[in-house]
Phi, psi and omega in degrees: 000151183257132182222149177292146186281060184229165168310314183293326180293316181294321171298317176294322177297311181304318185288321175303319173304309180298315175295322174289323179290323174302306178309325183276002175107015183244079183314152186298336176262014175279159181295326182295316181288310186301319178298305188294328175296320174294319178296319178295325182293321177291320182285329180283321182293323181285328177297325179282318186275323184256330185256005179295130167231128182312130176091354180247142179264169171250159185239144177233136166226137182239128178231156178231130171231161181316317191266340185197154168264145183222135175239136179239132177230123191245134176233176183249014179270117188265341184273353187246069175270129174298144186289160185288332176227144179246151188233159180302127175288151184307149183300333183258007176286142191274345183207181176105009182248355178301306182290337173291327172296311187296318179297327178282333184270319185286148164306305178218157175199159182185191175227148171226154178288150176281123191295316184261003181202171175292148180128189184209160174237129175262133179221157180211146179237141178232122173273125181312314176307323179290325184274329188203101183311331182270350184284152172225145177265137170247110182307138175286169178294321176241095193286343183267136170246103179200149166205174182068189179301000000 
């Protein structure tokens, strides 16, 4: 899906992730839904705050496979690539903890350059077993959530 690179766009993307996970059998109050929705909130917020290029939107892709759920957030800013490893922000810092949160909640996460245009994709995967040891993923009939560019 494509969203405007605004706080409202980030909020709508987060809500879409939570809604789609509920449709895929991970209820709103389940550990899987809550964890992946929090990861989505951090990644989309970062796309708006650090990856914003005027006039350009960000894209979100959510996929399900038997072993993991994956979220990808793509923006058009090439020079703002997250570091490979994240560290604790100073105690008095007002920001800088989002990727640390993603790193601790996700099973795996990373970045890839955007192959066909300027920008990057920040992705995170969550194994349901990591969020909830008794949870299992059942892949939906149509695992991709995307439209537009």
